[in-house]
C-alpha atoms as one frame of an Amber mdcrd trajectory, in Angstrom:
protein
  14.200 163.857 -79.798  17.148 165.047 -81.884  16.914 164.540 -85.623  18.998
 161.526 -86.671  20.311 162.084 -90.164  23.304 160.353 -91.702  25.219 163.355
 -93.091  26.891 161.273 -95.768  23.500 160.514 -97.291  22.433 164.113 -97.834
  23.112 165.768-101.181  25.242 168.542 -99.676  27.830 166.000 -98.496  28.536
 164.635-101.963  28.431 168.156-103.418  31.045 169.223-100.862  33.254 166.240
-101.711  33.172 167.164-105.389  33.686 170.847-104.610  36.726 170.221-102.374
  38.344 167.676-104.674  37.772 169.329-108.042  36.832 173.002-107.614  38.671
 174.360-104.555  42.135 173.468-105.779  43.725 176.921-105.432  46.167 177.597
-102.625  45.330 180.088 -99.900  47.732 182.617-101.357  46.130 182.232-104.779
  42.694 182.756-103.261  43.834 186.085-101.802  45.406 187.112-105.097  42.131
 186.384-106.901  39.870 188.317-104.505  40.826 191.630-102.914  37.656 191.524
-100.762  38.423 188.134 -99.279  39.128 189.347 -95.748  35.821 191.215 -95.419
  33.855 188.378 -97.011  35.207 185.712 -94.706  35.216 187.316 -91.281  32.596
 187.889 -88.586  32.295 190.115 -85.529  30.067 190.075 -82.476  30.291 191.583
 -78.970  34.009 192.337 -78.968  35.120 189.166 -80.793  36.484 189.305 -84.325
  36.650 185.991 -86.195  38.804 185.840 -89.335  38.512 182.653 -91.384  39.773
 184.072 -94.668  42.920 181.916 -94.371  40.720 178.835 -94.862  40.134 176.978
 -98.119  36.684 178.410 -98.676  34.816 180.341-101.319  31.297 181.708-101.238
  30.193 178.419-102.781  31.953 176.485-100.004  30.038 178.420 -97.364  26.794
 177.920 -99.284  27.369 174.141 -99.381  28.369 173.990 -95.709  25.219 175.876
 -94.785  23.204 173.441 -96.927  24.794 170.561 -95.019  23.827 172.124 -91.684
  20.265 172.725 -92.859  19.975 169.178 -94.244  21.011 167.853 -90.824  18.260
 170.029 -89.272  20.692 172.078 -87.192  18.236 174.971 -86.576  15.751 172.505
 -85.072  18.449 170.954 -82.862  19.499 174.384 -81.584  15.947 175.187 -80.526
  15.555 171.764 -78.918  18.616 172.381 -76.762  17.587 175.873 -75.649  14.000
 174.812 -74.964  14.963 172.000 -72.582  14.179 168.929 -74.672  16.037 165.811
 -73.552  18.627 165.828 -76.297  21.018 163.801 -74.128  18.953 160.794 -75.091
  21.260 158.027 -73.825  20.948 159.454 -70.305  17.425 160.868 -70.819  18.451
 164.377 -69.803  18.044 167.910 -71.060  21.176 169.905 -71.859  20.782 173.317
 -70.278  24.104 174.891 -69.364  22.670 177.822 -71.348  19.923 178.235 -68.722
  22.610 178.886 -66.102  23.497 182.112 -67.898  19.993 183.103 -68.973  19.569
 186.806 -68.208  16.219 187.056 -69.933  12.892 186.847 -68.151  11.835 183.857
 -70.251  11.190 180.567 -68.440  13.072 177.392 -69.339  11.055 174.203 -68.929
  12.161 170.669 -68.135   9.359 168.114 -67.787   6.873 170.979 -67.624   8.623
 172.813 -64.776  10.405 176.135 -65.100  13.977 175.545 -63.846  14.913 179.234
 -63.694  13.686 179.809 -60.097  15.930 177.047 -58.735  18.873 178.234 -60.818
  18.468 181.784 -59.514  18.105 180.504 -55.949  21.497 178.781 -56.134  23.020
 181.872 -57.728  21.704 183.956 -54.854  23.156 181.419 -52.406  26.526 181.748
 -54.155  26.303 185.553 -54.050  25.526 185.569 -50.308  28.204 183.013 -49.492
  30.992 184.760 -51.408  29.994 188.094 -49.885  30.449 186.593 -46.403  33.862
 185.242 -47.380  35.057 188.517 -48.864  33.673 190.770 -46.140  35.006 188.551
 -43.364  31.616 187.532 -41.983  32.621 183.903 -42.625  35.878 183.202 -40.821
  37.996 180.203 -40.035  38.046 178.315 -36.735  40.694 180.642 -35.254  38.844
 183.807 -36.251  41.093 184.602 -39.211  39.670 185.659 -42.546  39.550 183.076
 -45.357  42.098 183.947 -48.037  42.664 180.624 -49.820  40.351 178.375 -51.813
  41.178 174.736 -52.596  38.828 173.248 -55.192  38.782 169.449 -55.056  37.134
 167.851 -58.087  38.026 166.134 -61.322  37.135 166.444 -65.006  34.568 169.172
 -65.523  34.578 169.875 -61.786  38.218 170.908 -62.101  39.282 171.851 -65.635
  36.659 174.517 -66.294  36.923 176.408 -62.990  40.728 176.104 -62.986  40.997
 177.439 -66.537  38.731 180.384 -65.729  40.541 181.248 -62.495  43.859 181.292
 -64.326  42.338 183.303 -67.163  40.866 185.872 -64.748  43.847 186.065 -62.393
  44.154 189.760 -63.259  40.726 190.270 -61.638  41.426 188.218 -58.487  40.439
 189.914 -55.248  43.329 191.241 -53.206  44.884 188.504 -51.116  42.763 185.672
 -52.518  44.510 182.525 -53.720  43.004 179.539 -55.529  44.361 175.994 -55.811
  42.915 173.047 -57.697  43.384 169.384 -56.817  42.157 166.684 -59.179  44.692
 163.895 -59.625  44.335 160.859 -57.376  48.135 160.794 -57.316  48.821 161.700
 -53.681  51.520 164.119 -54.786  48.869 166.531 -56.047  47.094 166.972 -52.720
  50.339 166.670 -50.725  52.079 169.492 -52.578  48.968 171.674 -52.375  48.625
 171.203 -48.630  52.217 172.379 -48.179  51.168 175.770 -49.583  48.065 176.475
 -47.497  47.283 177.528 -43.940  44.531 175.467 -42.244  43.323 178.568 -40.371
  42.573 180.522 -43.557  41.757 177.838 -46.158  38.352 176.833 -47.469  38.010
 173.495 -49.255  35.328 173.172 -51.953  34.452 169.505 -52.550  32.858 169.262
 -55.989  31.140 165.975 -56.765  27.552 165.579 -57.892  27.177 162.177 -56.199
  29.790 162.776 -53.499  31.134 159.335 -54.368  33.617 160.106 -57.162  36.654
 157.994 -56.256  39.415 160.500 -56.990  37.571 163.480 -55.528  36.505 161.784
 -52.322  39.927 160.257 -51.669  41.460 163.718 -52.010  38.684 165.226 -49.878
  39.237 162.745 -47.051  42.988 163.303 -47.205  42.398 167.063 -46.919  40.010
 166.501 -44.026  42.520 164.270 -42.207  45.242 166.888 -42.673  42.926 169.654
 -41.473  42.012 167.758 -38.298  45.681 167.564 -37.398  45.450 171.329 -36.885
  41.852 171.946 -35.797  39.012 170.363 -33.793  36.418 168.283 -35.634  33.662
 170.855 -35.190  35.769 173.250 -37.263  35.177 171.163 -40.411  31.943 173.099
 -41.001  33.881 176.357 -41.254  36.452 175.065 -43.733  34.621 172.627 -46.012
  31.660 173.230 -48.311  30.195 170.965 -50.986  28.908 171.303 -54.515  26.764
 168.203 -54.746  23.293 166.692 -54.792  23.910 164.021 -52.126  22.871 165.718
 -48.898  23.245 162.555 -46.775  26.860 161.934 -47.814  27.702 165.626 -47.475
  26.357 165.678 -43.899  28.247 162.503 -42.999  31.443 164.163 -44.176  30.811
 166.960 -41.664  29.487 169.675 -43.969  26.266 171.403 -42.917  23.494 171.012
 -45.537  23.169 174.817 -45.641  26.674 174.851 -47.096  25.860 172.486 -49.934
  25.406 174.078 -53.342  23.231 172.133 -55.753  23.418 171.552 -59.472  21.324
 169.443 -61.765  21.275 166.516 -64.163  20.649 168.874 -67.060  24.161 170.291
 -66.542  26.938 168.059 -67.841  30.275 168.130 -66.053  32.360 169.677 -68.817
  29.748 172.405 -69.290  29.241 173.065 -65.582  31.557 175.965 -64.727  28.525
 178.262 -65.112  26.785 176.509 -62.199  27.757 176.187 -58.530  30.717 174.186
 -59.849  32.077 177.668 -60.545  31.934 178.606 -56.854  35.740 178.688 -56.783
  35.634 181.306 -59.557  33.190 183.478 -57.622  35.295 183.145 -54.465  38.489
 184.040 -56.321  37.379 186.988 -58.464  34.153 188.006 -56.742  30.556 187.258
 -57.650  30.223 190.409 -59.800  32.981 189.214 -62.121  31.491 185.717 -62.140
  28.180 187.237 -63.209  29.938 189.153 -65.997  31.399 185.841 -67.185  27.836
 184.499 -67.385  26.714 187.624 -69.236  29.405 187.192 -71.879  28.266 183.626
 -72.477  24.642 184.767 -72.627  25.517 187.271 -75.333  27.079 184.485 -77.410
  24.032 182.296 -76.724  21.734 184.971 -78.151  23.902 185.334 -81.233  24.041
 181.554 -81.709  20.292 181.177 -81.386  19.331 184.029 -83.704  22.004 184.716
 -86.340  21.656 183.218 -89.859  23.751 180.094 -90.219  26.286 181.642 -92.594
  26.711 184.668 -90.296  26.610 182.659 -87.095  30.067 182.558 -85.516  29.784
 179.203 -83.663  28.112 177.578 -86.686  30.695 178.807 -89.205  33.463 177.836
 -86.765  32.005 174.333 -86.477  31.497 173.917 -90.209  35.100 174.889 -90.923
  36.214 172.166 -88.516  34.022 169.673 -90.367  35.399 170.876 -93.696  38.964
 170.064 -92.687  38.195 166.978 -90.606  35.906 165.242 -93.080  36.685 166.633
 -96.518  40.387 167.483 -96.304  40.966 164.567 -93.871  42.996 166.589 -91.396
  42.131 164.978 -88.082  43.879 167.233 -85.601  43.808 170.937 -84.794  45.980
 173.196 -82.659  44.544 175.834 -80.328  47.141 178.572 -79.909  46.244 181.431
 -77.550  48.657 184.349 -77.661  47.558 185.281 -74.172  49.341 183.863 -71.125
  46.148 184.111 -69.088  44.643 181.460 -71.408  47.438 178.971 -70.703  44.947
 176.248 -69.691  42.421 176.981 -72.436  43.767 174.254 -74.790  43.607 171.674
 -71.977  40.043 172.723 -71.175  39.085 172.328 -74.842  40.686 168.904 -75.009
  38.096 167.656 -72.570  35.213 169.721 -73.919  35.736 168.593 -77.516  37.171
 165.101 -77.263  34.999 163.875 -74.397  31.927 165.281 -76.140  32.515 164.160
 -79.715  35.032 161.353 -79.364  32.342 158.853 -80.335  32.157 156.116 -82.980
  28.466 155.220 -82.603  25.807 157.386 -84.215  22.381 158.320 -82.911  20.888
 155.224 -84.555  23.257 152.989 -82.562  25.283 152.145 -85.683  28.984 152.550
 -86.320  29.634 156.067 -87.626  31.036 155.805 -91.143  32.917 159.081 -90.833
  35.591 160.699 -88.692  34.244 162.496 -85.638  36.228 164.592 -83.149  39.725
 165.615 -84.200  42.596 165.543 -81.713  42.709 168.933 -79.984  45.891 170.243
 -78.418  47.876 173.430 -78.008  50.040 175.737 -75.954  50.234 179.492 -75.465
  52.295 181.498 -77.925  55.115 182.307 -78.125  56.230 179.233 -76.134  54.884
 176.880 -78.793  56.898 178.633 -81.496  60.040 177.255 -79.880  58.521 173.804
 -79.565  56.017 172.130 -81.894  55.671 174.880 -84.504  58.527 173.167 -86.335
  56.166 170.255 -87.025  53.321 172.574 -87.991  55.446 174.461 -90.513  57.537
 171.649 -92.001  56.174 168.341 -90.747  54.394 165.716 -92.810  51.033 166.323
 -91.097  49.047 169.402 -92.110  47.458 170.878 -88.966  44.717 173.545 -89.042
  45.449 176.170 -86.390  43.239 178.398 -84.249  45.043 181.555 -83.150  43.653
 183.798 -80.398  44.935 187.140 -79.117  43.813 190.348 -77.400  44.245 193.740
 -79.059  44.727 195.361 -75.653  46.841 193.605 -73.003  45.974 193.532 -69.333
  49.633 194.241 -68.535  50.983 196.842 -70.956  54.738 196.621 -70.349  57.092
 198.373 -72.772  56.901 196.648 -76.174  55.849 193.227 -74.881  52.407 193.207
 -76.433  53.470 194.537 -79.810  56.132 191.830 -80.015  53.572 189.207 -78.972
  50.970 190.420 -81.451  53.476 190.655 -84.287  54.270 186.983 -83.713  50.555
 186.149 -83.627  50.117 187.771 -87.046  53.344 186.446 -88.511  52.631 182.810
 -87.725  49.327 182.628 -89.570  50.829 184.524 -92.503  53.827 182.177 -92.585
  51.582 179.135 -92.464  49.629 180.441 -95.417  52.491 181.700 -97.588  55.329
 179.329 -96.765  58.660 179.968 -98.529  59.372 178.821-102.069  62.576 177.338
-103.533  63.172 180.582-105.376  62.802 182.700-102.240  65.185 180.469-100.329
  67.695 180.490-103.178  67.676 184.294-103.355  68.086 184.517 -99.593  71.064
 182.148 -99.555  72.699 183.831-102.521  72.505 187.191-100.764  74.543 185.602
 -97.983  77.223 184.841-100.607  77.387 181.178 -99.610  79.199 178.660-101.839
  76.990 176.885-104.385  77.650 173.526-102.725  76.401 174.870 -99.398  73.364
 176.464-101.038  72.435 173.213-102.796  72.678 171.346 -99.509  70.727 173.852
 -97.407  68.037 174.830 -99.884  65.539 171.930 -99.459  65.738 172.215 -95.673
  64.701 175.865 -95.690  61.649 175.533 -97.957  58.188 175.848 -96.389  55.251
 174.385 -98.315  52.742 176.781 -96.746  49.034 176.571 -97.618  48.254 175.586
 -94.014  44.824 176.874 -92.917  44.219 178.926 -89.817  41.517 180.887 -88.031
  42.398 184.055 -86.112  40.244 185.283 -83.231  40.975 188.782 -81.947  39.243
 190.215 -78.890  39.507 193.708 -77.446  40.977 192.538 -74.136  40.428 189.624
 -71.807  37.532 190.742 -69.621  35.228 188.313 -67.817  32.565 189.046 -70.468
  34.934 188.295 -73.340  36.096 185.081 -71.675  32.462 184.003 -71.249  31.795
 184.654 -74.929  34.919 182.750 -75.980  34.025 179.694 -73.920  30.434 179.696
 -75.184  31.714 180.053 -78.768  33.685 176.829 -78.437  30.865 175.068 -76.530
  28.383 175.763 -79.311  30.932 174.746 -81.939  31.183 171.336 -80.242  27.400
 170.995 -80.169  27.005 171.886 -83.851  29.652 169.384 -84.890  27.986 166.629
 -82.873  24.655 167.352 -84.572  26.146 167.137 -88.048  28.199 164.021 -87.224
  24.931 162.494 -85.930  26.366 161.520 -82.546  25.397 162.219 -78.951  27.740
 164.875 -77.573  26.583 164.947 -73.970  27.347 161.513 -72.553  30.812 160.114
 -71.813  30.587 156.356 -71.431  34.155 156.094 -72.694  35.509 157.167 -69.303
  33.828 154.259 -67.466  35.546 151.046 -68.574  38.986 151.869 -67.193  37.441
 152.992 -63.884  35.480 149.743 -63.598  38.576 147.642 -64.196  40.563 149.743
 -61.704  38.043 148.880 -58.974  38.632 145.179 -59.694  42.403 145.555 -59.711
  42.657 147.731 -56.584  42.263 144.923 -53.994  44.706 142.732 -55.938  47.494
 145.217 -55.248  47.427 144.070 -51.608  50.298 141.652 -51.073  48.008 139.088
 -49.454  45.541 138.964 -52.330  45.908 136.672 -55.292  45.778 138.098 -58.770
  42.684 137.037 -60.699  42.652 136.305 -64.402  44.217 139.110 -66.424  46.158
 139.292 -69.626  49.837 138.423 -69.185  50.956 142.052 -69.298  48.552 143.278
 -66.599  49.255 140.291 -64.357  52.985 140.778 -64.789  52.761 144.478 -63.959
  50.768 143.742 -60.787  53.452 141.289 -59.710  56.262 143.733 -60.470  54.418
 146.436 -58.482  54.360 144.119 -55.455  58.023 143.167 -55.875  59.180 146.779
 -55.937  57.098 147.658 -52.898  58.390 144.623 -50.993  61.942 145.761 -51.652
  61.066 149.099 -50.047  59.288 147.446 -47.120  55.864 148.728 -48.208
């Protein structure tokens, strides 16, 4: 059982409040002026990742107090409980063992007294054999042509994680392989995807633990119906495989049980890309690269489990988020990868962070008297610079930023990467320094503008600065580095949930809307009466029917 400690009742919390409000009053620029060793003191490095948090409002005392908070909340115990297979997902009575999926050690991992590593390695071997057949042409489509296209049909963690990784590792894609992802129940998603694929050379991966997920199964049946317009029914076995635990439903769909890849209750959806849910990744980039992704995550796991708290990259990363969320009361953060391959990384983190820690009930079942997950959002640089950076630099909301960039690009074209990296560096520096009235005045005077114009322009060109940021530099985006990056953010989410005293591994918040949708669905039929709803919902149902009637639907 996880420790349940109200963080606001431990001494470190009140000490941090006093420290932030009365001691750490210097600006970021002043902190650098006062300490020439600041960069080396407040940065960490491990396995090709460099983590600079010196542009944060921290001193050595701040880090000491944050570590004391983590220790008071028994974080080291919680870390060991997760890795050792205790059922820390207590509301669902499950272990949380995505780390076991990337365990390259020889140590067993027990759940209910049974070592789960043999079954994990059996599925990995099944994935290796299957992808080898696809890539070598031993597995072919119904017409004898080689499979060259993967369509992953899932939703949530069965879509976002694998899609993000496939986009991130596009540079490593096998020659001729293409990957598509369908998640939205909006028919346009599957319809537009089907326009781009050839039924003779396409393999559909249906990813649903229960094989009953409404959105996934509706899309799967639509894909099956489309496929059978081009092929005989017995060909379904050659073009559809399942990642599921429901063998009966998989067989009824027409998929041979041998082509069902299992995963387990101790793997939550948004942490499942490391399992057979990542089959699309292995198909797209090859199993060797998929295994390197796992190895990168394993390296971060080892660091997380063994490093001292104040030298532990995921822990420090998490504590900085808590510092700004709970003590500076900044309840949003921007994730800004200066790497086009990570274009879907912010979207992936939205789910990972906000579905995990977007909770208002603590582990005692009481209302949490503190702010939990911040709003996470972002966009690749430099696109964002011509969009929402205006708000970050001069808006009324101060937004902590997380910048990420490779030192070595995968596509080294002319000066592209130096221009990109110069912008990466400049943005965090600009956020920290800002631009004072005096600097603006001098700049405008050098342009020899009239005094009236200067007086009018001056306030609009001032930047307050003092906006915190973290910069993560990695050598280049290899599968190993990507695995480490993902695991870094996963462990950050876990640490924050422990300290906020909430359960990070359930997601009951996604259920209510789905339940109501099932009740509403039959009422959208013209012949059905609308049951009791609020006036807005009832009115919208009626308007839906009116519009469809006008179109003869």
